[in-house]
N, C-alpha and C positions, 0 to 999 in steps of 0.2 A: 527319564522314563517315558515321557510323553512323545519325544522325538522317535524313540524306538517303536512305540505303539503305532505311530503314523506309517513308518516304513513297513512294518509287518501287516498293516491294514491292506497293503497291495494284494496280499494273498487271498483276501476276501473278494477281490474283483472277479466277476463272473467269467471274463475272458481268460484270466489266468487260471481260474478254477478248472477249466477244461484241460489246460496244459500242465496242471499241477502234477499229475501222474508222470507225464513225460519229463518234466523238470526233475522230479524225484529220482527217476531212473538214471538221468544224466548225472545228477549229483552222486548217486551211489557208484556209478561207473568211474567218475572222476576220483572219488575218494579211494576206490579200489586201485586205480592206476597209480595214485600218489603213494599208497602203502606199498605196492609192489616195487615201484621205483625207489622208494626210500630203503627198502630191504636190500635191493640189488646194489645200491650205493654203499651201504654198510658192509656188504660182502666184499666189495672191491677194495675197501680200505685196508 
């Protein structure tokens, strides 16, 4: 659990704090693209 805590401690970094919104938007877009791609793959089968 301590190792995970250190990794997620990066998000408390002020430099990344500014980009957090930007990163969140990218992650939302990526997850959306993956879902769309997965659905289209299932349709083709």
